N, CA, C and O atoms as a GROMACS GRO file, in nm:
protein
  600
    1MET      N    1  -1.112   0.633  -1.273
    1MET     CA    2  -1.112   0.694  -1.173
    1MET      C    3  -1.211   0.826  -1.160
    1MET      O    4  -1.183   0.928  -1.223
    2GLU      N    5  -1.318   0.818  -1.083
    2GLU     CA    6  -1.426   0.912  -1.103
    2GLU      C    7  -1.403   1.060  -1.057
    2GLU      O    8  -1.445   1.156  -1.122
    3ASN      N    9  -1.325   1.069  -0.928
    3ASN     CA   10  -1.316   1.199  -0.868
    3ASN      C   11  -1.166   1.206  -0.887
    3ASN      O   12  -1.099   1.127  -0.821
    4ILE      N   13  -1.100   1.297  -0.974
    4ILE     CA   14  -0.977   1.323  -1.008
    4ILE      C   15  -0.944   1.416  -0.951
    4ILE      O   16  -0.822   1.430  -0.950
    5GLU      N   17  -1.022   1.519  -0.881
    5GLU     CA   18  -0.984   1.613  -0.775
    5GLU      C   19  -0.907   1.573  -0.625
    5GLU      O   20  -0.809   1.627  -0.574
    6LYS      N   21  -0.993   1.454  -0.573
    6LYS     CA   22  -0.952   1.386  -0.477
    6LYS      C   23  -0.826   1.341  -0.511
    6LYS      O   24  -0.736   1.398  -0.449
    7LEU      N   25  -0.788   1.245  -0.599
    7LEU     CA   26  -0.704   1.223  -0.637
    7LEU      C   27  -0.590   1.309  -0.659
    7LEU      O   28  -0.485   1.288  -0.600
    8LYS      N   29  -0.603   1.402  -0.738
    8LYS     CA   30  -0.491   1.474  -0.687
    8LYS      C   31  -0.448   1.549  -0.582
    8LYS      O   32  -0.335   1.596  -0.565
    9ASP      N   33  -0.559   1.561  -0.503
    9ASP     CA   34  -0.520   1.615  -0.344
    9ASP      C   35  -0.423   1.512  -0.265
    9ASP      O   36  -0.330   1.538  -0.188
   10GLU      N   37  -0.459   1.425  -0.295
   10GLU     CA   38  -0.391   1.310  -0.241
   10GLU      C   39  -0.260   1.286  -0.297
   10GLU      O   40  -0.164   1.275  -0.222
   11ILE      N   41  -0.248   1.277  -0.418
   11ILE     CA   42  -0.124   1.298  -0.457
   11ILE      C   43  -0.037   1.403  -0.411
   11ILE      O   44   0.080   1.383  -0.379
   12SER      N   45  -0.092   1.509  -0.406
   12SER     CA   46  -0.008   1.655  -0.369
   12SER      C   47   0.023   1.612  -0.226
   12SER      O   48   0.140   1.600  -0.189
   13ASN      N   49  -0.098   1.586  -0.132
   13ASN     CA   50  -0.057   1.586   0.000
   13ASN      C   51   0.068   1.440   0.047
   13ASN      O   52   0.124   1.443   0.157
   14TRP      N   53   0.088   1.347  -0.035
   14TRP     CA   54   0.181   1.235  -0.051
   14TRP      C   55   0.329   1.306  -0.066
   14TRP      O   56   0.431   1.305   0.003
   15ALA      N   57   0.290   1.370  -0.196
   15ALA     CA   58   0.448   1.428  -0.233
   15ALA      C   59   0.458   1.569  -0.125
   15ALA      O   60   0.574   1.608  -0.132
   16ALA      N   61   0.406   1.628  -0.062
   16ALA     CA   62   0.437   1.700   0.047
   16ALA      C   63   0.503   1.636   0.181
   16ALA      O   64   0.580   1.693   0.259
   17GLU      N   65   0.459   1.517   0.188
   17GLU     CA   66   0.501   1.451   0.302
   17GLU      C   67   0.629   1.335   0.263
   17GLU      O   68   0.715   1.300   0.344
   18ARG      N   69   0.620   1.297   0.155
   18ARG     CA   70   0.736   1.183   0.085
   18ARG      C   71   0.824   1.279  -0.039
   18ARG      O   72   0.914   1.217  -0.096
   19GLY      N   73   0.809   1.382  -0.068
   19GLY     CA   74   0.869   1.451  -0.179
   19GLY      C   75   0.814   1.400  -0.293
   19GLY      O   76   0.775   1.283  -0.300
   20GLN      N   77   0.804   1.525  -0.438
   20GLN     CA   78   0.798   1.503  -0.530
   20GLN      C   79   0.861   1.378  -0.603
   20GLN      O   80   0.794   1.282  -0.643
   21GLU      N   81   0.992   1.390  -0.615
   21GLU     CA   82   1.092   1.282  -0.670
   21GLU      C   83   1.063   1.142  -0.629
   21GLU      O   84   1.076   1.055  -0.715
   22HIS      N   85   1.020   1.103  -0.492
   22HIS     CA   86   0.946   0.987  -0.430
   22HIS      C   87   0.827   0.930  -0.509
   22HIS      O   88   0.809   0.814  -0.546
   23VAL      N   89   0.744   1.047  -0.526
   23VAL     CA   90   0.596   1.011  -0.587
   23VAL      C   91   0.611   0.982  -0.762
   23VAL      O   92   0.566   0.892  -0.833
   24ALA      N   93   0.688   1.092  -0.790
   24ALA     CA   94   0.697   1.091  -0.945
   24ALA      C   95   0.782   0.938  -1.005
   24ALA      O   96   0.776   0.900  -1.122
   25ILE      N   97   0.839   0.885  -0.925
   25ILE     CA   98   0.943   0.740  -0.948
   25ILE      C   99   0.828   0.625  -0.924
   25ILE      O  100   0.823   0.525  -0.996
   26GLU      N  101   0.709   0.652  -0.786
   26GLU     CA  102   0.608   0.517  -0.800
   26GLU      C  103   0.514   0.560  -0.896
   26GLU      O  104   0.467   0.458  -0.948
   27ILE      N  105   0.463   0.661  -0.944
   27ILE     CA  106   0.383   0.662  -1.066
   27ILE      C  107   0.423   0.641  -1.199
   27ILE      O  108   0.350   0.625  -1.297
   28SER      N  109   0.571   0.644  -1.193
   28SER     CA  110   0.626   0.620  -1.340
   28SER      C  111   0.619   0.457  -1.338
   28SER      O  112   0.569   0.386  -1.425
   29ARG      N  113   0.684   0.416  -1.217
   29ARG     CA  114   0.676   0.258  -1.234
   29ARG      C  115   0.538   0.228  -1.256
   29ARG      O  116   0.532   0.160  -1.358
   30MET      N  117   0.403   0.252  -1.197
   30MET     CA  118   0.311   0.216  -1.237
   30MET      C  119   0.268   0.228  -1.367
   30MET      O  120   0.232   0.127  -1.427
   31TRP      N  121   0.266   0.346  -1.424
   31TRP     CA  122   0.282   0.377  -1.555
   31TRP      C  123   0.315   0.252  -1.614
   31TRP      O  124   0.227   0.179  -1.659
   32PHE      N  125   0.454   0.219  -1.616
   32PHE     CA  126   0.504   0.130  -1.707
   32PHE      C  127   0.485  -0.007  -1.688
   32PHE      O  128   0.521  -0.087  -1.773
   33LEU      N  129   0.427  -0.043  -1.578
   33LEU     CA  130   0.379  -0.167  -1.538
   33LEU      C  131   0.225  -0.191  -1.612
   33LEU      O  132   0.190  -0.295  -1.668
   34PHE      N  133   0.156  -0.088  -1.599
   34PHE     CA  134   0.026  -0.077  -1.689
   34PHE      C  135   0.055  -0.072  -1.841
   34PHE      O  136  -0.041  -0.070  -1.918
   35GLY      N  137   0.182  -0.069  -1.887
   35GLY     CA  138   0.191  -0.078  -2.045
   35GLY      C  139   0.248   0.040  -2.070
   35GLY      O  140   0.321   0.041  -2.169
   36GLY      N  141   0.234   0.166  -1.993
   36GLY     CA  142   0.294   0.289  -2.066
   36GLY      C  143   0.307   0.337  -2.172
   36GLY      O  144   0.404   0.409  -2.197
   37GLU      N  145   0.203   0.306  -2.270
   37GLU     CA  146   0.190   0.371  -2.376
   37GLU      C  147   0.080   0.462  -2.400
   37GLU      O  148  -0.027   0.422  -2.355
   38SER      N  149   0.078   0.567  -2.456
   38SER     CA  150   0.000   0.681  -2.470
   38SER      C  151   0.030   0.787  -2.572
   38SER      O  152   0.142   0.839  -2.568
   39ALA      N  153  -0.090   0.839  -2.698
   39ALA     CA  154  -0.038   0.941  -2.780
   39ALA      C  155  -0.010   1.055  -2.728
   39ALA      O  156   0.042   1.150  -2.785
   40THR      N  157  -0.052   1.046  -2.584
   40THR     CA  158  -0.071   1.201  -2.517
   40THR      C  159   0.050   1.190  -2.402
   40THR      O  160   0.147   1.263  -2.420
   41VAL      N  161   0.051   1.123  -2.311
   41VAL     CA  162   0.136   1.108  -2.212
   41VAL      C  163   0.266   1.025  -2.244
   41VAL      O  164   0.275   0.903  -2.257
   42ARG      N  165   0.391   1.148  -2.255
   42ARG     CA  166   0.512   1.046  -2.274
   42ARG      C  167   0.592   1.086  -2.146
   42ARG      O  168   0.639   1.198  -2.123
   43LEU      N  169   0.598   1.002  -2.087
   43LEU     CA  170   0.715   0.944  -1.948
   43LEU      C  171   0.786   0.873  -1.994
   43LEU      O  172   0.759   0.801  -2.090
   44HIS      N  173   0.916   0.880  -1.923
   44HIS     CA  174   1.056   0.825  -1.982
   44HIS      C  175   1.058   0.696  -1.876
   44HIS      O  176   1.001   0.694  -1.767
   45PRO      N  177   1.138   0.591  -1.932
   45PRO     CA  178   1.176   0.490  -1.845
   45PRO      C  179   1.262   0.552  -1.747
   45PRO      O  180   1.352   0.630  -1.778
   46ILE      N  181   1.236   0.516  -1.630
   46ILE     CA  182   1.319   0.560  -1.520
   46ILE      C  183   1.436   0.489  -1.499
   46ILE      O  184   1.528   0.558  -1.454
   47GLU      N  185   1.468   0.341  -1.524
   47GLU     CA  186   1.563   0.234  -1.518
   47GLU      C  187   1.621   0.222  -1.643
   47GLU      O  188   1.551   0.236  -1.743
   48ASP      N  189   1.768   0.193  -1.652
   48ASP     CA  190   1.801   0.131  -1.760
   48ASP      C  191   1.792  -0.019  -1.785
   48ASP      O  192   1.728  -0.075  -1.696
   49ASP      N  193   1.844  -0.112  -1.895
   49ASP     CA  194   1.846  -0.249  -1.902
   49ASP      C  195   1.906  -0.320  -1.772
   49ASP      O  196   1.869  -0.434  -1.747
   50PHE      N  197   1.985  -0.262  -1.700
   50PHE     CA  198   2.077  -0.311  -1.591
   50PHE      C  199   1.977  -0.308  -1.458
   50PHE      O  200   1.990  -0.397  -1.374
   51GLY      N  201   1.879  -0.204  -1.441
   51GLY     CA  202   1.826  -0.142  -1.361
   51GLY      C  203   1.880  -0.023  -1.282
   51GLY      O  204   1.842   0.001  -1.167
   52ARG      N  205   1.954   0.037  -1.335
   52ARG     CA  206   2.007   0.136  -1.273
   52ARG      C  207   1.946   0.281  -1.297
   52ARG      O  208   1.938   0.319  -1.414
   53ALA      N  209   1.902   0.367  -1.192
   53ALA     CA  210   1.846   0.464  -1.210
   53ALA      C  211   1.864   0.555  -1.319
   53ALA      O  212   1.982   0.559  -1.356
   54ASP      N  213   1.785   0.630  -1.383
   54ASP     CA  214   1.791   0.744  -1.485
   54ASP      C  215   1.732   0.849  -1.412
   54ASP      O  216   1.611   0.859  -1.394
   55TRP      N  217   1.849   0.955  -1.353
   55TRP     CA  218   1.805   1.072  -1.251
   55TRP      C  219   1.749   1.168  -1.369
   55TRP      O  220   1.665   1.249  -1.330
   56ARG      N  221   1.780   1.170  -1.501
   56ARG     CA  222   1.778   1.268  -1.589
   56ARG      C  223   1.605   1.235  -1.626
   56ARG      O  224   1.510   1.313  -1.623
   57ALA      N  225   1.609   1.110  -1.654
   57ALA     CA  226   1.438   1.065  -1.681
   57ALA      C  227   1.342   1.084  -1.557
   57ALA      O  228   1.228   1.125  -1.578
   58ILE      N  229   1.382   1.058  -1.433
   58ILE     CA  230   1.319   1.089  -1.305
   58ILE      C  231   1.278   1.205  -1.305
   58ILE      O  232   1.160   1.240  -1.305
   59ASN      N  233   1.382   1.277  -1.305
   59ASN     CA  234   1.356   1.441  -1.290
   59ASN      C  235   1.268   1.509  -1.414
   59ASN      O  236   1.187   1.598  -1.392
   60ASN      N  237   1.293   1.459  -1.537
   60ASN     CA  238   1.178   1.514  -1.634
   60ASN      C  239   1.042   1.431  -1.588
   60ASN      O  240   0.944   1.501  -1.564
   61ASN      N  241   1.031   1.323  -1.579
   61ASN     CA  242   0.890   1.272  -1.523
   61ASN      C  243   0.824   1.350  -1.427
   61ASN      O  244   0.703   1.368  -1.441
   62ARG      N  245   0.905   1.418  -1.293
   62ARG     CA  246   0.865   1.462  -1.197
   62ARG      C  247   0.792   1.589  -1.232
   62ARG      O  248   0.682   1.615  -1.182
   63GLN      N  249   0.858   1.676  -1.325
   63GLN     CA  250   0.828   1.805  -1.368
   63GLN      C  251   0.711   1.799  -1.452
   63GLN      O  252   0.616   1.873  -1.428
   64GLN      N  253   0.710   1.692  -1.577
   64GLN     CA  254   0.582   1.663  -1.613
   64GLN      C  255   0.486   1.635  -1.554
   64GLN      O  256   0.384   1.698  -1.580
   65ILE      N  257   0.484   1.525  -1.448
   65ILE     CA  258   0.364   1.511  -1.352
   65ILE      C  259   0.317   1.620  -1.273
   65ILE      O  260   0.196   1.640  -1.282
   66PHE      N  261   0.370   1.682  -1.210
   66PHE     CA  262   0.341   1.793  -1.096
   66PHE      C  263   0.302   1.901  -1.204
   66PHE      O  264   0.210   1.977  -1.174
   67ARG      N  265   0.359   1.914  -1.316
   67ARG     CA  266   0.325   2.042  -1.411
   67ARG      C  267   0.138   2.031  -1.460
   67ARG      O  268   0.054   2.121  -1.462
   68TRP      N  269   0.126   1.899  -1.488
   68TRP     CA  270  -0.018   1.820  -1.534
   68TRP      C  271  -0.092   1.842  -1.387
   68TRP      O  272  -0.194   1.911  -1.389
   69LEU      N  273  -0.054   1.796  -1.277
   69LEU     CA  274  -0.154   1.813  -1.206
   69LEU      C  275  -0.175   1.945  -1.133
   69LEU      O  276  -0.269   1.970  -1.059
   70ARG      N  277  -0.075   2.025  -1.163
   70ARG     CA  278  -0.110   2.160  -1.118
   70ARG      C  279  -0.194   2.271  -1.240
   70ARG      O  280  -0.244   2.382  -1.224
   71GLY      N  281  -0.183   2.173  -1.378
   71GLY     CA  282  -0.229   2.305  -1.483
   71GLY      C  283  -0.388   2.266  -1.486
   71GLY      O  284  -0.439   2.168  -1.431
   72GLU      N  285  -0.451   2.360  -1.559
   72GLU     CA  286  -0.570   2.410  -1.550
   72GLU      C  287  -0.630   2.370  -1.684
   72GLU      O  288  -0.751   2.357  -1.702
   73SER      N  289  -0.518   2.350  -1.795
   73SER     CA  290  -0.552   2.350  -1.953
   73SER      C  291  -0.639   2.210  -1.966
   73SER      O  292  -0.644   2.122  -1.880
   74LYS      N  293  -0.701   2.211  -2.085
   74LYS     CA  294  -0.772   2.092  -2.123
   74LYS      C  295  -0.672   1.985  -2.140
   74LYS      O  296  -0.702   1.871  -2.105
   75ALA      N  297  -0.568   2.008  -2.183
   75ALA     CA  298  -0.443   1.902  -2.218
   75ALA      C  299  -0.400   1.830  -2.123
   75ALA      O  300  -0.388   1.708  -2.132
   76ALA      N  301  -0.361   1.920  -1.985
   76ALA     CA  302  -0.331   1.891  -1.867
   76ALA      C  303  -0.450   1.798  -1.838
   76ALA      O  304  -0.436   1.678  -1.863
   77ARG      N  305  -0.556   1.840  -1.793
   77ARG     CA  306  -0.634   1.782  -1.734
   77ARG      C  307  -0.666   1.630  -1.796
   77ARG      O  308  -0.708   1.540  -1.723
   78ALA      N  309  -0.644   1.614  -1.927
   78ALA     CA  310  -0.655   1.511  -2.020
   78ALA      C  311  -0.562   1.395  -1.963
   78ALA      O  312  -0.587   1.283  -1.918
   79LYS      N  313  -0.452   1.464  -1.982
   79LYS     CA  314  -0.314   1.410  -1.904
   79LYS      C  315  -0.308   1.309  -1.775
   79LYS      O  316  -0.248   1.203  -1.759
   80VAL      N  317  -0.392   1.381  -1.693
   80VAL     CA  318  -0.398   1.344  -1.555
   80VAL      C  319  -0.509   1.232  -1.540
   80VAL      O  320  -0.508   1.138  -1.461
   81ARG      N  321  -0.620   1.268  -1.648
   81ARG     CA  322  -0.719   1.175  -1.631
   81ARG      C  323  -0.632   1.012  -1.705
   81ARG      O  324  -0.638   0.895  -1.667
   82GLU      N  325  -0.574   1.061  -1.796
   82GLU     CA  326  -0.498   0.922  -1.871
   82GLU      C  327  -0.380   0.859  -1.733
   82GLU      O  328  -0.354   0.739  -1.721
   83LEU      N  329  -0.340   0.931  -1.672
   83LEU     CA  330  -0.228   0.868  -1.601
   83LEU      C  331  -0.303   0.849  -1.438
   83LEU      O  332  -0.225   0.843  -1.343
   84ALA      N  333  -0.460   0.840  -1.412
   84ALA     CA  334  -0.527   0.828  -1.301
   84ALA      C  335  -0.510   0.719  -1.229
   84ALA      O  336  -0.487   0.712  -1.108
   85ASP      N  337  -0.528   0.588  -1.352
   85ASP     CA  338  -0.511   0.460  -1.280
   85ASP      C  339  -0.383   0.422  -1.221
   85ASP      O  340  -0.367   0.350  -1.123
   86ALA      N  341  -0.291   0.482  -1.296
   86ALA     CA  342  -0.136   0.455  -1.249
   86ALA      C  343  -0.098   0.518  -1.099
   86ALA      O  344  -0.033   0.472  -1.005
   87MET      N  345  -0.172   0.654  -1.118
   87MET     CA  346  -0.170   0.748  -0.972
   87MET      C  347  -0.216   0.644  -0.862
   87MET      O  348  -0.146   0.607  -0.768
   88ALA      N  349  -0.351   0.602  -0.890
   88ALA     CA  350  -0.419   0.549  -0.759
   88ALA      C  351  -0.316   0.436  -0.740
   88ALA      O  352  -0.261   0.428  -0.631
   89ALA      N  353  -0.291   0.361  -0.823
   89ALA     CA  354  -0.237   0.214  -0.787
   89ALA      C  355  -0.090   0.282  -0.729
   89ALA      O  356  -0.051   0.220  -0.630
   90ALA      N  357  -0.033   0.354  -0.755
   90ALA     CA  358   0.130   0.391  -0.676
   90ALA      C  359   0.094   0.486  -0.557
   90ALA      O  360   0.184   0.547  -0.500
   91LEU      N  361  -0.041   0.501  -0.518
   91LEU     CA  362  -0.081   0.568  -0.363
   91LEU      C  363  -0.045   0.461  -0.272
   91LEU      O  364  -0.051   0.345  -0.315
   92PRO      N  365  -0.005   0.484  -0.141
   92PRO     CA  366   0.024   0.354  -0.037
   92PRO      C  367  -0.134   0.341  -0.012
   92PRO      O  368  -0.226   0.414  -0.051
   93ALA      N  369  -0.136   0.228   0.064
   93ALA     CA  370  -0.250   0.163   0.059
   93ALA      C  371  -0.340   0.242   0.134
   93ALA      O  372  -0.451   0.247   0.082
   94GLU      N  373  -0.327   0.307   0.244
   94GLU     CA  374  -0.407   0.381   0.347
   94GLU      C  375  -0.455   0.504   0.273
   94GLU      O  376  -0.569   0.545   0.295
   95ARG      N  377  -0.373   0.568   0.184
   95ARG     CA  378  -0.420   0.711   0.087
   95ARG      C  379  -0.471   0.648  -0.030
   95ARG      O  380  -0.506   0.741  -0.103
   96ARG      N  381  -0.488   0.566  -0.073
   96ARG     CA  382  -0.573   0.478  -0.179
   96ARG      C  383  -0.715   0.438  -0.105
   96ARG      O  384  -0.824   0.442  -0.161
   97ALA      N  385  -0.699   0.410  -0.012
   97ALA     CA  386  -0.853   0.348   0.041
   97ALA      C  387  -0.951   0.491   0.102
   97ALA      O  388  -1.072   0.497   0.124
   98ARG      N  389  -0.851   0.591   0.115
   98ARG     CA  390  -0.891   0.703   0.168
   98ARG      C  391  -0.995   0.786   0.056
   98ARG      O  392  -1.088   0.865   0.076
   99LEU      N  393  -0.943   0.735  -0.057
   99LEU     CA  394  -1.010   0.783  -0.191
   99LEU      C  395  -1.130   0.744  -0.199
   99LEU      O  396  -1.211   0.811  -0.263
  100GLY      N  397  -1.164   0.631  -0.136
  100GLY     CA  398  -1.325   0.561  -0.170
  100GLY      C  399  -1.422   0.609  -0.082
  100GLY      O  400  -1.542   0.584  -0.086
  101GLY      N  401  -1.351   0.695   0.014
  101GLY     CA  402  -1.442   0.746   0.150
  101GLY      C  403  -1.402   0.666   0.247
  101GLY      O  404  -1.317   0.578   0.241
  102VAL      N  405  -1.486   0.710   0.364
  102VAL     CA  406  -1.447   0.662   0.470
  102VAL      C  407  -1.524   0.505   0.464
  102VAL      O  408  -1.638   0.477   0.428
  103SER      N  409  -1.424   0.425   0.507
  103SER     CA  410  -1.512   0.257   0.514
  103SER      C  411  -1.432   0.187   0.627
  103SER      O  412  -1.312   0.202   0.650
  104VAL      N  413  -1.497   0.127   0.677
  104VAL     CA  414  -1.480   0.025   0.806
  104VAL      C  415  -1.306   0.007   0.772
  104VAL      O  416  -1.226   0.043   0.858
  105GLN      N  417  -1.264  -0.044   0.657
  105GLN     CA  418  -1.154  -0.128   0.634
  105GLN      C  419  -1.057   0.018   0.660
  105GLN      O  420  -0.952   0.006   0.723
  106TYR      N  421  -1.095   0.142   0.613
  106TYR     CA  422  -1.023   0.234   0.613
  106TYR      C  423  -0.980   0.284   0.766
  106TYR      O  424  -0.863   0.314   0.786
  107LEU      N  425  -1.065   0.291   0.863
  107LEU     CA  426  -1.087   0.332   1.000
  107LEU      C  427  -1.026   0.246   1.074
  107LEU      O  428  -0.960   0.273   1.174
  108LEU      N  429  -1.046   0.130   1.023
  108LEU     CA  430  -0.962  -0.005   1.119
  108LEU      C  431  -0.815   0.015   1.092
  108LEU      O  432  -0.738   0.028   1.187
  109SER      N  433  -0.772   0.019   0.969
  109SER     CA  434  -0.616   0.037   0.914
  109SER      C  435  -0.585   0.181   0.988
  109SER      O  436  -0.466   0.183   1.017
  110VAL      N  437  -0.641   0.285   1.021
  110VAL     CA  438  -0.593   0.372   1.104
  110VAL      C  439  -0.617   0.359   1.231
  110VAL      O  440  -0.552   0.442   1.295
  111ALA      N  441  -0.681   0.294   1.294
  111ALA     CA  442  -0.690   0.241   1.444
  111ALA      C  443  -0.563   0.167   1.452
  111ALA      O  444  -0.469   0.212   1.518
  112ILE      N  445  -0.554   0.052   1.388
  112ILE     CA  446  -0.431  -0.018   1.395
  112ILE      C  447  -0.286   0.081   1.418
  112ILE      O  448  -0.206   0.076   1.512
  113ARG      N  449  -0.283   0.151   1.323
  113ARG     CA  450  -0.179   0.247   1.306
  113ARG      C  451  -0.130   0.311   1.425
  113ARG      O  452  -0.013   0.307   1.466
  114GLU      N  453  -0.261   0.390   1.496
  114GLU     CA  454  -0.254   0.488   1.613
  114GLU      C  455  -0.222   0.375   1.724
  114GLU      O  456  -0.129   0.392   1.803
  115PHE      N  457  -0.311   0.248   1.728
  115PHE     CA  458  -0.245   0.175   1.855
  115PHE      C  459  -0.135   0.110   1.878
  115PHE      O  460  -0.097   0.062   1.985
  116ALA      N  461  -0.063   0.109   1.736
  116ALA     CA  462   0.078   0.024   1.722
  116ALA      C  463   0.171   0.175   1.765
  116ALA      O  464   0.272   0.156   1.833
  117ALA      N  465   0.148   0.271   1.740
  117ALA     CA  466   0.204   0.462   1.795
  117ALA      C  467   0.200   0.445   1.937
  117ALA      O  468   0.308   0.444   1.996
  118ALA      N  469   0.088   0.432   2.006
  118ALA     CA  470   0.062   0.414   2.135
  118ALA      C  471   0.133   0.299   2.233
  118ALA      O  472   0.187   0.320   2.341
  119VAL      N  473   0.120   0.191   2.175
  119VAL     CA  474   0.200   0.083   2.252
  119VAL      C  475   0.386   0.098   2.224
  119VAL      O  476   0.474   0.082   2.308
  120ILE      N  477   0.399   0.123   2.112
  120ILE     CA  478   0.540   0.194   2.132
  120ILE      C  479   0.580   0.302   2.222
  120ILE      O  480   0.693   0.294   2.271
  121ALA      N  481   0.499   0.407   2.252
  121ALA     CA  482   0.516   0.506   2.323
  121ALA      C  483   0.493   0.462   2.448
  121ALA      O  484   0.532   0.540   2.534
  122ILE      N  485   0.441   0.363   2.487
  122ILE     CA  486   0.434   0.328   2.630
  122ILE      C  487   0.536   0.278   2.674
  122ILE      O  488   0.586   0.304   2.784
  123LEU      N  489   0.599   0.164   2.558
  123LEU     CA  490   0.729   0.067   2.587
  123LEU      C  491   0.824   0.146   2.599
  123LEU      O  492   0.919   0.103   2.665
  124LEU      N  493   0.835   0.294   2.538
  124LEU     CA  494   0.974   0.324   2.534
  124LEU      C  495   0.965   0.442   2.605
  124LEU      O  496   1.055   0.526   2.598
  125GLY      N  497   0.840   0.460   2.691
  125GLY     CA  498   0.802   0.562   2.757
  125GLY      C  499   0.847   0.742   2.717
  125GLY      O  500   0.906   0.829   2.782
  126ALA      N  501   0.790   0.741   2.593
  126ALA     CA  502   0.782   0.851   2.534
  126ALA      C  503   0.723   0.953   2.599
  126ALA      O  504   0.643   0.921   2.686
  127CYS      N  505   0.746   1.096   2.574
  127CYS     CA  506   0.685   1.208   2.625
  127CYS      C  507   0.558   1.214   2.589
  127CYS      O  508   0.474   1.261   2.666
  128ASP      N  509   0.518   1.159   2.444
  128ASP     CA  510   0.413   1.224   2.395
  128ASP      C  511   0.303   1.100   2.387
  128ASP      O  512   0.235   1.064   2.292
  129THR      N  513   0.312   1.043   2.532
  129THR     CA  514   0.246   0.904   2.532
  129THR      C  515   0.110   0.923   2.543
  129THR      O  516   0.041   0.859   2.464
  130PRO      N  517   0.043   1.010   2.636
  130PRO     CA  518  -0.070   1.055   2.624
  130PRO      C  519  -0.147   1.107   2.508
  130PRO      O  520  -0.269   1.100   2.494
  131GLN      N  521  -0.053   1.163   2.422
  131GLN     CA  522  -0.138   1.206   2.281
  131GLN      C  523  -0.133   1.069   2.212
  131GLN      O  524  -0.231   1.018   2.159
  132ARG      N  525  -0.016   1.016   2.217
  132ARG     CA  526  -0.076   0.896   2.140
  132ARG      C  527  -0.207   0.798   2.180
  132ARG      O  528  -0.304   0.773   2.108
  133ILE      N  529  -0.190   0.766   2.269
  133ILE     CA  530  -0.307   0.661   2.343
  133ILE      C  531  -0.491   0.760   2.308
  133ILE      O  532  -0.596   0.704   2.275
  134ALA      N  533  -0.472   0.889   2.328
  134ALA     CA  534  -0.565   0.978   2.303
  134ALA      C  535  -0.603   0.937   2.157
  134ALA      O  536  -0.714   0.890   2.130
  135GLY      N  537  -0.488   0.964   2.047
  135GLY     CA  538  -0.493   0.939   1.908
  135GLY      C  539  -0.573   0.779   1.880
  135GLY      O  540  -0.657   0.763   1.791
  136ALA      N  541  -0.533   0.678   1.966
  136ALA     CA  542  -0.590   0.554   1.932
  136ALA      C  543  -0.729   0.534   1.994
  136ALA      O  544  -0.822   0.461   1.959
  137LEU      N  545  -0.719   0.605   2.078
  137LEU     CA  546  -0.884   0.595   2.132
  137LEU      C  547  -0.965   0.663   2.025
  137LEU      O  548  -1.049   0.590   1.972
  138ASN      N  549  -0.958   0.790   1.982
  138ASN     CA  550  -1.031   0.890   1.893
  138ASN      C  551  -1.028   0.765   1.764
  138ASN      O  552  -1.140   0.735   1.724
  139ALA      N  553  -0.926   0.702   1.708
  139ALA     CA  554  -0.960   0.628   1.595
  139ALA      C  555  -1.049   0.509   1.633
  139ALA      O  556  -1.132   0.471   1.552
  140LEU      N  557  -1.037   0.453   1.743
  140LEU     CA  558  -1.133   0.326   1.760
  140LEU      C  559  -1.285   0.380   1.788
  140LEU      O  560  -1.386   0.312   1.768
  141GLN      N  561  -1.284   0.550   1.851
  141GLN     CA  562  -1.432   0.583   1.818
  141GLN      C  563  -1.483   0.606   1.713
  141GLN      O  564  -1.603   0.587   1.698
  142ASP      N  565  -1.408   0.650   1.620
  142ASP     CA  566  -1.459   0.688   1.480
  142ASP      C  567  -1.516   0.561   1.403
  142ASP      O  568  -1.604   0.562   1.317
  143THR      N  569  -1.446   0.452   1.455
  143THR     CA  570  -1.484   0.326   1.381
  143THR      C  571  -1.621   0.260   1.449
  143THR      O  572  -1.711   0.202   1.389
  144GLN      N  573  -1.614   0.277   1.545
  144GLN     CA  574  -1.731   0.256   1.626
  144GLN      C  575  -1.866   0.323   1.578
  144GLN      O  576  -1.972   0.265   1.551
  145ARG      N  577  -1.844   0.425   1.574
  145ARG     CA  578  -1.924   0.544   1.528
  145ARG      C  579  -1.978   0.497   1.375
  145ARG      O  580  -2.094   0.520   1.341
  146LEU      N  581  -1.894   0.438   1.296
  146LEU     CA  582  -1.931   0.401   1.146
  146LEU      C  583  -1.988   0.288   1.178
  146LEU      O  584  -2.083   0.264   1.103
  147THR      N  585  -1.966   0.194   1.275
  147THR     CA  586  -2.014   0.050   1.274
  147THR      C  587  -2.160   0.076   1.322
  147THR      O  588  -2.254   0.009   1.280
  148SER      N  589  -2.171   0.166   1.403
  148SER     CA  590  -2.286   0.164   1.484
  148SER      C  591  -2.411   0.216   1.381
  148SER      O  592  -2.530   0.181   1.385
  149ALA      N  593  -2.354   0.297   1.303
  149ALA     CA  594  -2.443   0.365   1.187
  149ALA      C  595  -2.511   0.272   1.090
  149ALA      O  596  -2.615   0.295   1.028
  150GLN      N  597  -2.426   0.151   1.084
  150GLN     CA  598  -2.460   0.097   0.962
  150GLN      C  599  -2.579  -0.013   1.005
  150GLN      O  600  -2.633  -0.081   0.918
   0.00000   0.00000   0.00000
């Protein structure tokens, strides 16, 4: 992962939206799927052999991960770099796509999401229908601008 600061920002925004616990669980899962061994990064398994959640381990991992993300020390930065692949893999697809910069695929995924929200608003007669339609049109215009520039 070349731009750690963008990754840290994306993780922080995701945590603000979904909660640190959720984000820590997803990062921990990816860390262990990728092998989960390191001399410096020590995360605890978040499930026992029967698949039951270990809440103490989840809380410890959450505290460590977010302490490292906030940390400015050389050790904290090294741990974040070591966790970077697991963190990027844990991100939801749209957030992960945003890390690579603006691309047609990313803009189309945003446009599809916005159009789906607009259609639902129209079907349900929502009071924010005009805003949803405007959001969908803006997303389509962003995609058009990028494809016209290529």
